[in-house]
N, C-alpha and C positions, 0 to 999 in steps of 0.2 A: 426787644427779643436779641438773641446771643448766638453766633452761629459758630461752633468749632468744627474742623476737620481732623480725621483720624486715619490711622490706616488699620483696616476690617483684620489683617494679620500679618503685624508688625516683624514677626521673625520670619517670614518667610521670603521667598525671591522675589514675589510681584506681588501687588496689593492694591486690590480697589479700595476707593477712599468713602468712607464714612462720614457723612455728615451729621451730628449731634445740633439740634435745634430746640432751646429753651426759651418759652413765651409762656409768660401769666401762668405758674405753674404747673406748665404742661412740658413734654419732653418727646421730640420726634426723631429718631433714628434712621436716617436717610441714607439708602446706599445710591452713591454717584456711578456714572459709567465710566468715569476715569479710573487710569489704573497707571501705577507707575513704580518702577523699583526700588525697594525699601530703601537702598541704601544712598537714594538722591532726596529723600524725604526729610525737610526739618521741621521735628515736631514743634519747635519753639515757634517760628512764623508759620506753621501749617500750611505751608507752600515747597516747591522743590528748591533745594540750594542752588543759588543765584549763581555761585563762584563755579561751579562743578564744571569741564569743561568735556567732562564724557557724557553729559546729558545737554547738548547744546539746544536742545528744544523748549528748555525750560522757560524762556519768556513766554511761548504760547501757553505752554501747561499752567504758568501761572496766572496768564491773561484769563483763561477758562475758568479757572478755581473763581478769580473775582466776579466774573461774569456770574457763575454758579450760585456764589453769593448773594449778589445783587437780586439774582432772578426769584431766590428764596424769601427776600425781604420784601421784595416786590409785590409778590404772590399772596404773601400774610396781611399785605396792606391794602392791597386791591381786595381782598375778601371781605376785609372788616370795614370798608368804604362800601361796600355795595350791598352790606348786609346788616345793616341798622347797628354797627361796631360789634357783632356777635364773635366771641372767640371762637376759631375754627376748633375741633378736636385733630388730635394727631392723624385720623384715618382719613380724615378729609384734606386735611393739608397735602398728606402724600397723595392722594388721588390728583389734586390741583398741581402739584409738582411734577408727576409724572406727565400730565399734560405739556406743561409749560417747558419741560427741558426735551421733550419728545422722545423719554425714554422707552425704548422697545421692550413689550411684552412677550417673553418666550411661550410659545402653546405649549413644548414638550420640554423640559428641562434635561439635560442629561444627568446619570445618576449620580456623578460628582458635584454638580450644582445641585441637585435636591439634596444631597449629604451635607453640603456645605448651609445649606438654608437649615436642614435639619437640625444644626449645631446652634445656628444663630437663634432661630425658636426655642430649643432648648435653653441658652442662656438667658434669651430677655424673660424665661417663666411661660412662653404663649402656647408650648407645648407639654400637653397632658399625658402623663404616662397611663394607658390602658389598663394595666397591672394595678398599681395604686392609686389612679385617680388624684393624682398630685404632679407638681411640676418635679423637675428630676435636679439631685444635689449638683454640685460644684463640680463634687468629685466623679461622677456617673458623665457630667458634660465633659470634663478634662478626658475620660477614657474615649468618647466618641470623637475629640480632637486628636489624640493620640491615633487611633484608626484612620480617619481621612487622611492625617499627613504620611501612614505608612503607605495607603491606597494612592497618594499623589508619588510618591517616591516609586513604588513599583511599577505606575503607570508608564515611567520614563523609558523601564527597559524591556516593560511587556508588548509583544507584537500586535496584539488584539485591542481594540479600544475598549476601556473598562465602561461600558453602558447597561442598562436596564435589560436588552436583549443578550447581553453578554456576561452576566453575572450567574453564570450555567454550571455544571457540575466541573467541566474544563478549567475554569477559571477559580473554581474551588482547590482542585490539585494544585493548580499554579500556585495559586497566591499561599497556600499552605505551606507549599515547599520552598516560596520567597521567604517566610516569616522564620521557617525552622532552619533554613541554611545561611542565606543571605543575613539575615537579622539575629540568627543563633538565639528566639526565644525559647521558653519552655512551652511544653503541651499547653498546660492551662491558660499561659497568657495568649495562647493562638486561639485558643478555644472563645476567649473573651472577644477578640478580635472578629471572629466569624460569627459570633452571637450578635455583634453589634450591626454587623452587613444585614443579617437577617431581620433584624427590627427595623432598618430602613428600608429595607423591601418591600417588609410587610405593609409600613406606615405608607411609602408610595402607592402600592395596591390600594389600600384603602381608601386614599385618592382620586382613584380613578385612573391612574397612570397603567400603561399595559408595561408588564414585566416579566421576564423569564420564572416562569414558576418552577426552576428545581430547587429552590431555596427550601422549599416548603418539602423536597424529598428527603429521604432518611441518608442518602448518599451526600449531602451537604451537611454534612454532620458538625457538631461542635466539639472539637478534640481536647478530648478530659482524660486524667488520670487521679486516683487516688492520691493525698498528700500524706504526709507522715508530720504533721504540724502536733504541736504538744499541748496539754493541759499541767497546770498544777494541781495536785491533790489538797484536801482537808488540810493535810498534814504540812503539806509546803506550803499551802496559805498563813497558817500556824506561824510555821518559823521567819515568814515574812512578815508577819504582822509583830511576832515579839522582837524582832531583831530590831536592836537601840542606835537609832540614830538621829540622835537629839544633838550632836553636834554637827549634824550637817541639814541644815532647814531644807536646802535646793531637794537631795534624796529624797529626804522623809516626807517632803510633799507629793514627789512623784509616785513614792512607794502608795501613800494613802489614795488618791486618784486611780492608781491600779486596783488597789483593793477595794473601792467602790465600783468599779467595772466587774471584779469576781463575785460581789453578792449582789448584783442588780441584772446581770446579763444586759445591759444596755451596751450599745456600741460605744465608741469612743468621742466621737461626735454628739452622744447625749451626755454620759456620764461625766463627761469634762467641764458641762456647763449647768451642772446641777446647783440650783439655788433654793434658799428657804421657802423661795415663792411655788418651787413644786412638790412643796410638803402638805399632804391634805389628810389629817389625822394621824394614823400612822402607816400611811402610802405614801407612797411617789407615783406622783400624776406628771406624765410628761407628755408634749406630741414629739414624736419621734422626727429628727430631721431628715433623715434619708427617706421614708416614706411618708412621712405627713401624717400617719396614724397615732392615735392617744394610745397611752399604755398606762397599767397602774400595776403597781409590784409592791408587796407590801415590806416595811424598811427591816433589814436585817440587823441582828441585835449587833454585829460587828459595823453596821452602819451606823447604828445609836451613838455606839463608843467615840465614832470619829468625830460626829455632831459636836457633841460635849467637848471634843478637843479643840475644833474651830469655833465654838462659840455659839452652838445651834446652827452652823452654818457648815458649809464644804471647802474644802482647799480650793485655791486660787486655780483656773485652769492654765496649764502649759500647752505648748504645739504638742503635736503628734510624735514628729521628728525627736522632739526632746525628750518625750516620755519614753520612747523606744531607746532613747541612748541612755537616759539615767537609771531606766527599771532595769537594765542590764546591769550598769554598775552597783547596784544594789543587789543583786542576785549573785554576782560575784562573792559577795563576803559571805555567802548563806552555803556552808558546807553540803547540805544535802541537794542542792542544787548544781554540785560540780560534777554528777552521775554524767557517764558518757550515753549520749542519744545518735543512732543511727538513721540519717534520712534518704531516699532514694527519688531520685526524678528524672524527667528525660527532659534535655536542654540540647538544640541543635541538632537533634536525633539520635544522642546518643544517651543511654542510662547512666546517670551519674550517682555514685554512695560516695556520702560524706557522715563523718563522725564529727560531731561536736559537744561541747559540756552543755550540758541542760541550759543554763542559764543565759548562754549565748541565742539561744533559739527565743527566748520571752520577747514580746512584743505587746503592744495595747491590745492587741486581738485575742492574744492569750486569756487575757481576762473573760471574754465573754464565751469562749470556749470551754474555759473552766466552770464557770457558773453552769452551762448545760450539762456536762459530764459529771461534774460533782452532784449537782440535783436529780440525775438518771441514776447513779449509784446508791444515794439515799433514798431513793424507791418516790422521788414523787411524779406522779401520773405524767406520762410522755404530752399528753396533751395541753396540760397545765404549761411543762416549759415550754414547748412549742408556740403559746398564746404570748410569750416575752419574748423569746428570740424569733420568733416571723417566719419559723419553717412553715412551710404551707403541706408539707406529704412527712409522714412518719419514716419514710426511705431516706426522705433528704435528708431528717434529722438524725437518722443512725449511722449517714457518712458524716455528719457535722461532726458527732461528738468521738473523742477518742478512746477508744476501750482495747487494750492487748489482750491476750490469753489469759494472763493474769488477773486483770480485772473481773473479765466474765467469770472465772473459776469462783472468786471470791463475792461475786453478786450472787451465785447459787447456792454456794454456800452458807450466805447469810440468808437467803428465802428458806432451805431447810432448816435451820436453827430457829428461825421465827414459827415455822410449823412446827416444831418440835415442842417449843414451849407452849403452843396453844394446847 
């Protein structure tokens, strides 16, 4: 058996201690009642720094840690001795440790402790999303942690205690104002934070905790505004594909990865990891990382060209951060992507209007939006496109694709011409 101690929140001001217990191919993550200011923790010794004069109680703290490690090992050995050497399952060992350490079980958690536990369950994969019926992705979990940290910071200056009975309409207004002015966040970012709070409140209510039900009211809304995100047209994509990058393998690979996203509609987390094992006849068959759902997509001719370029495989993956950087470098070299684009958004309560060259607004997600918009313009049935992009309603899909008045006029003209030919 091996027992290691870690800080649960190493970047916080104070943190509880997490014990990781490895034994016979099993692992138990056990949260201790001990808490320590993070600056005094020595991650090498897994104890408090012995020489820090600002933490004079370190001898007693370390003695308690030694006792806890001894207790964990003793409880494990005793169970095996008393049960014909049977290896306890992690949940059994946890229950025994709760008794041995005298850990108090709180009958009713506070909103913030419940939120903290919600994040832990998500990170452990034990929390299943009711929408996708799968565990949540690391990026989704990171978002919840950001919301939690904002709440902790807000609580320090908020005159009311944040709890299940105070997450009400008043809280909604005060917290939204805090994120708007103190944190100077954009409207849609604030909406994401409110959405996560609603999710945690709904989760708590489903688990029998009495909560203020204001979160279900129309007044507890998720702030939102339409964004001016761009897409690349078929002509843009042709110019991107035809651009000679033979002397720059770094940019060449990034461009090819991006084009795969443009012709599959997959998220970066999926198109960046495509391999020959995902090919089934003339289709891409892959389980999506974010939702866990399986999706089947026909292989676009442009993808077949890229497969031949990479010996019937795909470009080696790079990070999302790097592809965002590299694809901008490529687009700056293409004349038709130098056109100016005006975007409008609200940040810190103020309307912001900015003008950028189109190339500076291209990101990995532009690939997915370009796929959806171009397929719509080409006349592909909306339900077919939605089956690939994962949009649940046509209304949400139409908000997602980016069509200006010119594209709508051209689309109508195309329909007229097709009717005249018939």
